[in-house]
C-alpha positions in Angstrom: 13.5 -17.3 9.3 12.0 -13.9 10.3 8.3 -13.7 11.2 6.0 -12.3 8.6 4.5 -8.8 9.2 0.8 -8.0 8.4 -0.8 -4.6 7.9 -4.4 -3.6 7.2 -5.9 -0.7 5.2 -8.0 2.4 6.1 -10.6 3.0 3.4 -10.4 6.8 3.1 -10.6 6.4 -0.7 -14.4 7.0 -0.8 -15.3 4.9 2.2 -16.3 1.3 2.7 -19.0 -1.0 1.4 -20.2 -4.6 1.3 -19.3 -4.3 -2.5 -16.1 -3.3 -4.2 -15.5 0.4 -4.0 -13.9 1.5 -7.4 -11.9 4.5 -8.3 -8.3 5.6 -8.6 -5.8 5.5 -11.5 -8.6 6.4 -14.0 -11.2 3.9 -12.8 -14.7 5.1 -12.4 -15.8 5.7 -8.8 -18.4 3.6 -7.0 -20.4 5.0 -4.1 -19.6 3.6 -0.7 -22.2 3.0 1.9 -19.9 3.6 4.9 -18.3 7.1 4.9 -14.7 7.3 6.0 -15.5 9.0 9.3 -13.1 9.2 12.2 -15.4 7.0 14.2 -15.6 4.2 11.5 -11.9 4.4 10.6 -11.1 4.3 14.3 -13.2 1.2 14.7 -11.2 -0.5 11.9 -7.9 0.6 13.4 -8.8 -0.7 16.9 -10.0 -4.0 15.4 -6.9 -4.5 13.3 -4.8 -3.8 16.4 -6.6 -6.3 18.5 -6.5 -8.9 15.8 -2.7 -8.8 15.5 -2.0 -6.5 12.6 1.1 -4.5 13.0 0.1 -1.4 11.0 -2.5 0.1 8.7 -2.0 1.9 5.4 -3.7 5.3 4.9 -3.8 5.9 1.1 -3.2 9.1 -0.8 -4.8 10.6 -3.9 -7.4 13.0 -5.2 -10.1 10.4 -4.4 -9.0 10.0 -0.8 -9.3 12.0 2.4 -6.0 13.6 3.3 -3.7 10.9 4.8 -1.8 13.0 7.2 -4.9 14.7 8.8 -6.9 11.5 8.9 -4.2 9.5 10.5 -3.4 12.1 13.1 -7.1 12.3 14.0 -7.4 8.5 14.6 -4.0 7.9 16.0 -5.1 8.3 19.6 -8.0 5.9 19.1 -5.5 3.0 19.1 -2.6 2.1 21.4 -0.1 0.1 19.5 -1.0 0.1 15.8 1.4 1.8 13.4 0.3 3.9 10.5 1.7 3.6 7.1 1.0 7.1 5.8 1.1 7.5 2.0 2.1 10.9 0.7 3.4 12.4 -2.5 6.9 14.1 -2.3 6.1 16.7 -5.0 3.3 18.2 -2.9 5.4 18.9 0.2 8.8 20.5 0.7 11.4 18.0 1.9 12.0 20.1 5.1 8.3 20.2 5.9 7.9 16.5 5.3 10.8 15.7 7.5 9.4 18.0 10.2 5.9 16.5 10.0 7.3 13.0 10.1 9.3 13.9 13.2 6.3 15.5 14.9 4.1 12.5 14.1 6.7 10.0 15.2 7.6 11.7 18.4 4.0 12.5 19.4 2.7 9.0 18.6 5.5 7.1 20.4 7.2 5.8 17.3 4.1 4.5 15.3 4.8 6.1 11.9 5.8 4.4 8.7 5.9 6.3 5.3 4.6 5.1 1.9 6.2 7.5 -0.6 4.1 7.7 -3.8 5.3 9.7 -6.7 2.0 9.8 -8.5 1.2 7.8 -11.6 -1.3 10.0 -13.5 -0.4 13.3 -15.1 -4.0 14.6 -14.9 -4.3 14.0 -11.2 -0.9 15.5 -10.5 -1.8 18.6 -12.4 -4.9 18.9 -10.2 -2.4 19.4 -7.3 -0.4 21.9 -9.4 2.4 19.4 -10.2 3.2 19.5 -13.9 6.4 17.4 -14.0 6.3 14.3 -16.2 6.7 10.8 -14.8 10.5 10.5 -15.1 11.0 13.9 -13.6 8.7 13.0 -10.7 11.0 10.1 -9.9 14.1 12.3 -10.2 12.5 14.7 -7.8 11.6 11.9 -5.4 15.2 10.8 -5.5 16.4 14.3 -4.4 13.6 14.6 -1.9 14.4 11.4 -0.1 18.1 12.2 0.0 17.4 15.5 1.7 14.9 14.0 4.1 17.2 11.2 5.2 20.0 13.6 5.8 17.8 15.8 7.9 16.6 12.8 9.9 20.3 11.9 10.5 20.8 15.3 12.2 22.8 16.9 9.4 22.8 20.5 8.4 21.8 20.3 4.7 22.7 22.4 1.8 21.3 21.0 -1.4 21.0 22.4 -4.9 19.5 19.8 -7.2 17.6 19.9 -10.5 14.3 20.0 -8.8 14.8 20.8 -5.1 16.9 23.3 -3.1 17.4 23.8 0.6 19.9 26.0 2.4 21.3 25.6 5.9 18.5 23.3 6.8 18.6 21.5 10.1 15.8 19.6 11.9 15.4 20.6 15.5 13.3 17.5 16.4 14.8 14.4 14.8 12.3 11.5 14.7 13.1 8.6 17.1 13.1 6.1 15.6 13.5 7.2 12.0 10.4 6.1 10.1 10.7 3.2 7.7 10.2 4.2 4.1 8.0 2.0 1.8 8.2 2.6 -1.9 6.7 0.9 -4.9 6.8 1.2 -8.7 7.5 -1.1 -11.6 9.4 1.2 -14.0 13.2 1.3 -14.1 13.1 4.8 -12.7 11.0 3.7 -9.7 13.2 0.7 -9.0 16.2 2.9 -9.0 14.8 5.3 -6.4 13.6 2.3 -4.3 17.1 0.8 -4.4 18.7 3.9 -3.2 16.3 5.0 -0.5 13.6 2.5 0.5 13.6 0.2 3.5 10.7 -1.9 2.1 9.9 -2.3 -1.6 6.1 -2.7 -2.2 4.6 -4.5 -5.2 1.0 -5.2 -6.1 -0.4 -8.7 -6.1 0.7 -10.5 -9.2 1.2 -14.3 -9.3 4.3 -15.4 -7.3 6.4 -16.1 -10.4 5.8 -12.6 -11.7 6.6 -11.1 -8.3 9.8 -13.2 -8.1 11.0 -11.7 -11.5 10.3 -8.2 -10.3 12.0 -8.7 -6.9 15.1 -10.1 -8.6 15.4 -6.8 -10.5 15.0 -4.8 -7.4 17.5 -6.9 -5.5 20.1 -6.3 -8.2 19.5 -2.6 -8.2 19.8 -2.4 -4.5 23.0 -4.5 -4.5 24.5 -2.2 -7.1 23.7 0.7 -4.6 25.3 -1.3 -1.7 22.0 -1.8 0.0 19.5 -4.6 1.0 15.8 -4.1 1.1 12.8 -6.0 2.5 9.9 -6.7 0.3 6.1 -6.3 0.8 3.0 -6.9 -1.2 -0.4 -5.2 -1.4 -3.4 -7.5 -1.7 -7.0 -7.8 -0.9 -8.3 -10.9 0.9 -11.5 -13.0 1.0 -10.9 -15.7 3.7 -13.5 -18.1 4.9 -13.6 -21.4 6.8 -14.0 -23.3 3.6 -13.1 -22.6 0.0 -16.7 -22.8 -1.3 -17.8 -19.9 0.9 -14.9 -17.8 -0.1 -15.5 -18.2 -3.8 -19.2 -17.6 -3.3 -18.3 -14.2 -1.8 -16.0 -13.4 -4.7 -18.8 -14.2 -7.1 -21.3 -12.1 -5.1 -18.9 -9.1 -5.3 -18.6 -9.7 -9.1 -22.3 -9.9 -9.5 -22.7 -6.4 -8.1 -20.6 -4.9 -10.8 -22.5 -4.0 -14.0 -20.8 -4.6 -17.5 -21.1 -0.8 -18.1 -19.2 0.0 -14.9 -16.5 -2.5 -15.9 -16.3 -1.0 -19.4 -16.0 2.6 -18.1 -13.4 1.6 -15.5 -11.3 -0.4 -17.9 -11.3 2.4 -20.5 -10.0 4.8 -17.8 -7.4 2.4 -16.5 -6.1 1.7 -20.0 -5.0 5.3 -20.2 -2.9 5.1 -17.0 0.7 6.1 -17.3 1.6 3.8 -14.4 3.5 0.7 -15.5 2.3 -1.1 -12.4 -1.3 -0.3 -13.3 -0.8 -1.7 -16.8 0.5 -4.9 -15.3 -2.7 -5.1 -13.2 -4.9 -4.6 -16.2 -3.0 -7.2 -18.2 -3.9 -9.9 -15.6 -7.5 -10.0 -16.7 -7.9 -7.6 -19.7 -11.4 -6.8 -18.6 -12.7 -10.3 -19.0 -14.9 -11.7 -16.2 -14.5 -15.4 -17.1 -10.8 -15.9 -16.3 -10.2 -14.0 -13.1 -8.4 -16.7 -11.1 -5.0 -15.9 -12.5 -3.1 -18.2 -10.1 -4.5 -20.8 -7.6 -6.5 -18.8 -5.0 -5.5 -15.4 -6.6 -8.5 -13.5 -8.0 -8.2 -10.4 -10.2 -11.9 -9.3 -9.9 -11.2 -6.3 -7.7 -9.1 -4.7 -10.5 -12.1 -4.7 -12.9 -13.2 -1.4 -11.2 -10.5 -0.4 -8.8 -7.3 1.2 -9.7 -4.1 0.2 -7.9 -4.0 -3.1 -6.1 -6.5 -5.2 -8.0 -6.1 -8.8 -6.8 -7.4 -10.8 -3.8 -6.3 -14.0 -2.1 -9.5 -16.1 -2.1 -10.0 -19.4 -0.3 -10.1 -21.2 3.0 -7.8 -20.2 5.8 -5.4 -23.0 4.9 -5.4 -22.2 1.2 -4.7 -18.5 1.8 -1.9 -19.5 4.2 -0.5 -21.7 1.4 -0.5 -18.7 -0.9 1.1 -16.5 1.7 3.9 -19.2 1.9 4.3 -19.1 -1.9 4.9 -15.3 -1.7 7.3 -15.8 1.2 9.2 -18.3 -0.8 10.1 -15.6 -3.4 11.1 -13.1 -0.7 7.9 -11.3 0.5 8.1 -10.5 4.2 5.3 -8.0 4.7 1.6 -8.0 3.6 -0.6 -4.9 3.3 -4.1 -6.3 3.1 -7.7 -5.1 2.7 -11.2 -6.5 2.0 -14.8 -5.5 1.6 -16.0 -4.4 4.1 -12.7 -3.7 5.8 -14.0 -4.1 9.3 -15.5 -7.6 8.7 -12.7 -8.9 6.5 -10.1 -7.9 9.0 -11.8 -10.4 11.4 -12.0 -13.2 8.8 -8.3 -12.9 8.1 -7.2 -12.1 11.7 -9.3 -14.8 13.4 -8.8 -17.4 10.6 -5.6 -17.0 8.6 -3.3 -15.5 11.2 -3.8 -18.4 13.7 -3.1 -20.8 10.9 0.2 -19.0 10.0 1.1 -19.0 13.7 0.6 -22.8 13.8 3.0 -23.0 10.9 5.6 -20.9 12.8 5.4 -18.1 10.2 3.8 -15.4 12.2 3.8 -14.2 15.8 1.6 -11.5 17.3 3.4 -8.1 17.6 5.1 -7.6 21.0 3.2 -5.3 23.3 4.5 -3.4 26.2 
């Protein structure tokens, strides 16, 4: 059995707070008390590295600081931590993306991973000048990733697709090693692109039985494409020494959200074109009295935050049990976050990771 891999999160989407920071996918924005400065994000990155996390996700979107620039600025503040840089293929040419990836990978000593995000909201995409509809965005991502992978393989590429064209393209500095591609999405179009191009398929934190159903669909699509993928999950976490303290913190977070803020956010999220976002909304439907949707899985974050909206809540042992439940359906990688991101990294890293190590499920990343 392979060891599980754990990654943390850099809160460039508005910053950090002791309360839930909302926004994204149509949700109303909540003001953060800790701006996403290089100094603070570097503090999170260094702490995550020291605690045993393998990488950290830098998100993308109109509500975020630019992922490429931010990650490049904090890369030198850590020594081993990898960076899962999220970016949207419609906003960069495939050659430029391949070149930027090669530069980052070679200059960082092989610490780049890529989270390819097609973009789920038409209005947001149009802010960036992208007017393709959802299905065409996935079709373009398919062409984009074919070109990029061929360039990374050292090929001279001529490509004339429905959305993208390159001529006599060759990459002078091929990344070594080639960055792993993480890709998510719940629609048939998303699963098809992931099956053909991804190394890791990422899903948001639904109950294990729902995750199992989705992963089965992705496995079949990958098998039809002659490939095998790894699977990861995006979750928040509230870990404490005992269950009572963890749930007390969840209730404290909930108490800081006004009914008006929940109503505004849910109205916005209901308009989302993202199938994954609609699955998140369906977990709670805006109700605050039935947020534990599976033992130790809490949907309160998704009341005001778009995207990943669930948190593992409980004692170190209870969260380790839930991690095992996800592992049982095929999850090998966990991309985690919590409010505030600095403090919650320590709760998980000093509490849950040692428990998983005792169970033989996790080992600290190998250092030089």
